[in-house]
C-alpha positions in Angstrom: 33.8 -5.3 -11.3 32.1 -4.5 -8.0 30.2 -7.2 -6.2 26.5 -6.8 -6.5 24.7 -6.6 -3.3 20.8 -7.0 -3.1 19.0 -5.6 0.0 15.7 -7.4 0.2 13.1 -5.7 2.5 9.4 -6.4 3.5 8.0 -3.0 2.5 8.5 0.8 2.7 6.0 1.0 5.7 7.3 2.7 8.9 9.1 0.3 11.1 12.4 -0.2 12.7 13.6 -3.2 10.3 12.5 -1.0 7.3 14.3 2.1 8.5 17.5 0.3 9.3 17.5 -1.6 6.1 16.9 1.6 3.9 19.7 3.4 6.1 22.0 0.7 5.2 21.3 0.7 1.7 21.9 4.5 1.6 25.2 4.0 3.4 26.4 1.2 1.1 25.5 3.2 -1.9 27.3 6.1 -0.7 30.5 4.1 0.1 30.6 3.1 -3.4 32.3 -0.3 -2.8 29.6 -2.3 -3.9 26.8 -2.0 -6.7 23.5 -1.9 -4.8 20.3 -3.1 -5.6 16.9 -3.1 -3.6 13.8 -5.4 -3.9 10.9 -5.7 -1.8 7.7 -7.9 -1.0 5.4 -4.8 -0.9 6.4 -1.9 -2.8 4.0 0.5 -0.7 4.9 2.8 2.1 6.0 6.3 3.1 9.8 5.4 3.7 10.1 5.0 -0.3 11.1 8.6 -0.7 14.1 8.0 1.5 15.8 6.3 -1.5 14.1 7.7 -4.5 17.2 10.0 -5.1 19.4 6.9 -5.4 20.4 5.3 -8.8 19.5 1.7 -7.7 17.8 0.8 -10.9 14.5 -1.2 -11.2 13.1 -2.1 -7.7 11.1 -5.2 -8.3 8.5 -6.3 -5.9 7.5 -10.1 -5.0 4.1 -9.8 -3.4 3.1 -12.7 -1.1 -0.1 -13.6 0.5 1.0 -16.8 2.1 4.2 -19.0 2.2 1.8 -22.0 1.1 -0.2 -21.0 -2.0 0.4 -21.1 -5.7 1.4 -17.4 -5.8 4.4 -18.1 -3.3 5.6 -20.7 -5.9 5.2 -18.2 -8.7 6.9 -15.4 -6.6 9.8 -17.7 -5.7 10.5 -18.7 -9.3 10.5 -15.1 -10.3 12.8 -14.2 -7.5 15.2 -17.1 -8.4 15.3 -15.8 -12.2 15.7 -12.2 -11.2 18.7 -13.0 -8.9 20.3 -14.9 -11.6 19.5 -12.3 -14.3 21.1 -9.6 -12.0 24.1 -11.9 -11.1 23.7 -10.9 -7.4 26.6 -11.8 -5.3 25.4 -11.0 -2.0 21.8 -11.4 -0.9 21.0 -9.7 2.6 17.4 -10.1 4.1 16.2 -8.1 7.1 13.2 -9.7 8.8 11.2 -12.9 9.2 9.4 -12.9 5.9 12.4 -11.7 3.8 14.6 -14.3 5.6 12.4 -17.1 4.7 11.5 -16.0 1.2 14.9 -14.7 0.3 17.0 -17.6 1.7 14.9 -20.0 -0.1 15.3 -18.2 -3.3 18.9 -17.2 -2.9 19.7 -21.0 -2.2 17.9 -22.2 -5.3 19.7 -19.3 -7.4 23.0 -20.3 -6.0 23.7 -16.8 -4.8 27.3 -17.0 -3.4 26.8 -15.2 -0.3 23.4 -15.3 1.7 23.0 -13.1 4.8 19.8 -13.3 6.9 18.9 -11.1 9.9 17.5 -11.6 13.5 16.2 -8.4 15.2 14.0 -9.9 18.0 14.3 -12.2 21.0 10.8 -13.5 21.8 7.0 -12.7 21.8 6.5 -12.5 18.0 6.6 -15.9 16.2 4.4 -18.9 16.3 6.0 -22.4 16.5 5.6 -22.9 12.7 7.2 -19.5 12.1 10.3 -20.5 14.2 10.6 -23.6 12.2 10.5 -21.8 9.1 13.1 -19.3 10.3 15.5 -22.1 11.5 15.3 -23.5 7.9 16.1 -20.0 6.5 19.0 -19.7 8.9 20.3 -23.3 7.7 20.4 -21.9 4.2 22.1 -18.7 5.0 26.0 -18.3 5.2 25.7 -15.7 8.0 23.1 -14.3 10.3 23.3 -10.8 11.6 22.1 -10.2 15.0 21.5 -6.5 16.1 22.5 -7.1 19.7 24.5 -9.6 21.9 21.0 -10.6 23.5 19.8 -11.5 20.0 23.0 -13.5 19.5 22.5 -15.4 22.7 18.9 -16.2 21.7 20.2 -17.7 18.2 22.9 -19.9 20.0 20.3 -21.2 22.5 18.0 -22.0 19.6 20.7 -24.4 18.1 22.5 -22.0 15.6 26.4 -22.2 15.3 27.8 -19.3 17.1 30.5 -18.9 14.3 27.6 -18.3 11.8 26.4 -15.1 13.8 27.8 -11.6 13.4 26.6 -8.8 15.8 26.1 -5.5 14.0 24.4 -3.0 16.0 21.8 -0.6 14.5 23.2 2.8 13.3 21.6 6.2 14.2 22.2 9.3 12.3 22.2 11.8 15.2 21.9 14.8 12.8 18.4 13.6 11.7 17.2 13.9 15.3 18.1 17.5 15.9 15.3 20.1 15.6 15.9 23.8 15.1 12.3 24.7 16.0 11.4 26.4 19.1 9.4 24.4 21.7 6.2 26.2 20.8 6.8 25.7 17.1 7.7 22.1 17.6 4.4 21.4 19.5 2.4 23.3 16.9 3.9 21.0 14.2 2.7 18.0 16.3 -0.7 19.5 16.7 -0.1 20.2 20.3 0.4 23.1 22.7 1.1 23.7 26.4 -2.2 25.4 27.1 -0.6 28.4 28.8 1.4 26.2 31.3 4.5 24.1 30.6 3.8 20.4 30.6 6.3 17.7 31.1 6.0 15.2 28.2 6.7 11.6 28.7 7.0 9.8 25.3 6.8 6.3 23.9 7.7 5.5 20.5 6.5 2.0 19.4 3.9 0.4 17.0 0.5 -0.5 18.1 0.3 -3.5 16.0 1.8 -6.0 18.4 1.2 -6.7 22.2 4.8 -7.3 22.7 5.3 -3.5 23.0 3.1 -3.6 26.1 1.4 -0.2 26.1 -0.9 -1.2 28.9 2.3 -1.2 31.2 3.2 2.3 30.0 -0.4 3.5 30.6 -0.4 2.0 34.1 2.9 3.7 35.0 1.6 6.9 33.4 -1.4 6.9 35.8 1.0 6.7 38.8 3.3 9.4 37.4 0.2 11.8 36.8 -0.9 11.3 40.3 2.7 12.4 41.7 3.3 15.1 38.9 0.1 16.7 37.7 1.6 18.8 34.9 2.9 15.4 33.3 1.3 14.5 29.8 2.0 11.6 27.6 2.8 11.3 24.0 2.1 7.9 22.3 3.7 7.8 18.8 2.6 4.6 16.8 -0.1 3.2 14.7 -1.8 -0.2 14.5 -4.9 -2.3 15.2 -4.5 -1.8 19.0 -4.9 1.8 18.9 -8.7 1.8 19.7 -8.4 -0.5 22.7 -5.4 1.6 24.1 -7.4 4.8 23.8 -10.2 3.1 25.9 -7.6 1.7 28.3 -6.3 5.4 28.7 -9.7 6.8 29.3 -10.6 4.2 31.8 -7.4 5.1 33.7 -8.6 8.7 33.9 -5.9 9.8 31.4 -8.0 11.0 28.5 -7.0 14.4 29.0 -3.3 13.8 29.5 -2.7 11.2 26.7 -2.1 12.1 23.1 -2.2 9.5 20.5 -0.1 10.7 17.7 -0.4 7.9 15.4 2.4 7.5 12.8 4.8 10.4 13.4 7.2 11.3 10.9 8.5 14.3 12.9 10.5 12.4 15.4 13.2 15.2 15.9 10.4 17.6 16.9 8.6 15.0 19.1 11.8 14.2 21.1 12.7 17.8 21.4 9.7 18.6 23.5 10.0 15.3 25.5 11.3 15.3 29.1 11.6 11.6 29.4 11.4 8.8 26.9 10.0 5.2 27.6 9.9 1.9 26.2 7.6 -0.7 27.8 8.1 -4.0 25.6 8.1 -7.2 27.3 10.6 -8.6 24.4 12.8 -6.9 21.9 15.9 -7.5 20.0 17.5 -4.2 20.0 15.3 -1.2 20.1 15.6 1.7 17.3 13.5 3.8 19.6 15.9 3.6 22.4 18.9 4.8 20.3 16.7 7.5 19.0 15.9 8.8 22.3 19.5 8.7 23.5 20.7 10.2 20.2 18.3 13.3 20.8 19.7 13.7 24.3 16.7 12.4 26.2 17.0 10.2 29.5 15.4 6.8 28.9 13.3 4.4 31.2 13.0 1.1 29.6 12.2 -2.5 30.4 15.2 -4.6 30.7 14.7 -6.9 27.7 16.7 -7.9 24.7 19.6 -5.6 24.0 18.4 -2.5 26.1 21.2 -2.8 28.6 23.8 -2.9 25.7 22.7 0.7 25.1 21.5 2.2 28.5 24.0 2.6 31.2 22.0 2.2 34.3 22.0 5.5 36.3 24.0 7.3 33.9 22.0 7.5 30.5 18.6 6.2 32.1 17.0 3.3 34.0 16.1 -0.2 33.3 13.1 -1.9 35.1 11.8 -5.3 35.1 9.1 -6.0 32.4 5.7 -5.6 33.7 7.0 -3.7 36.8 4.8 -0.4 36.3 5.5 0.8 39.6 9.1 0.8 39.4 8.8 2.4 36.0 6.7 5.1 37.4 9.2 5.8 40.2 12.0 6.1 37.7 9.9 8.6 35.5 8.9 10.6 38.3 12.7 10.9 39.7 13.6 12.4 36.2 10.8 14.7 35.9 11.3 16.2 39.6 15.0 16.6 38.8 15.4 18.2 35.2 18.9 18.9 35.6 19.9 15.4 36.3 17.6 14.3 33.5 19.5 16.6 31.1 22.9 15.3 32.1 21.6 11.8 31.6 20.5 12.8 28.0 23.8 14.3 27.2 25.6 11.2 28.2 23.3 9.1 26.2 24.0 11.3 23.2 27.8 10.7 23.6 27.3 6.7 24.1 25.3 6.7 20.7 28.1 8.7 18.8 30.6 6.4 20.2 29.1 2.9 19.8 26.0 3.1 17.5 27.0 5.6 14.8 26.2 4.9 11.0 29.8 4.9 10.3 30.4 1.9 12.5 27.3 0.0 11.2 28.7 0.5 7.7 32.1 -0.6 8.5 31.0 -3.6 10.3 28.7 -4.6 7.5 31.4 -4.1 4.7 33.8 -6.2 6.8 31.2 -9.0 7.0 30.5 -8.8 3.2 34.3 -8.9 2.4 35.0 -11.9 4.7 32.0 -13.9 3.3 33.0 -13.0 -0.5 36.6 -14.5 0.4 35.1 -17.6 1.8 32.7 -18.1 -1.1 35.7 -17.7 -3.6 37.5 -20.4 -1.5 34.5 -22.7 -1.7 34.5 -22.4 -5.6 
């Protein structure tokens, strides 16, 4: 009988953790080595259609409003009962909320293998949340870090290095190829060149967390625009910071050069029309956006945070700049815009790096190896 694996995700909303978890679910289901189950805290979101063709059975949801109310206790009891009824052998959680909720329920249900995840380095959690996460990691048998930078942060926080496994995000390069002409791709995004080719500089990051540091991007954009008048800027992301960022762009004199695309599901088309792609975060774990940029053959300029330097080869696939240094960021963007052949070569090298190091096949193999090892250890414990 196949071991039963549960992937517990927060929601089906657009987000790096959600996309990676659902991609892994598809990969594991396709491999056929494990019986795959899926559960969530929130059943809503546009990504749900990505798994509707899979035979995953019931996908229960355990809605939380807080970790500290009567509903949390109710949902935890239901999770424990469901884990026992389904005879889950491996519980794999993917973010802060599922780590805390899932590891608690998995421990009470005595799930043989419990795997939590860490996908960030700093700038996201309060002191109380960090303490809750430490408790969750104590209840886990292993913690997956999506970069060496995250692994080091976990060790510094006190987690035993032997309890941490690095599994890089996997990227499906085929998903990021567009067959549309530039004109058609722009039209699909509600854009056009207005009769003259524009050099689009793109950032893909949510507008929910200040950690993404869009103000740095816009400050760099202002400098780029002064040096390269045909430059325009595509901002793909949604969240409560959108209004303030629009105002910031207007105040910087960029109202006619910045395009706020909101949630963008046409990433292939977006990247196909982009000349340079950027990430300005002041903290990251390991950015999906950087890998998507590289897989699409685009040169990258990113802040040197988290696992960025584990993907970007300085001067070969893009550039790294210090967090907050918009002058350096602008300089690197300008250097690529004025030398399109060099930018294209960097993009090609980036695509090769992704295929070699960050493929879905590698992600699947590393995950299955971890599952197998932890199952053997659980058998030895019992």
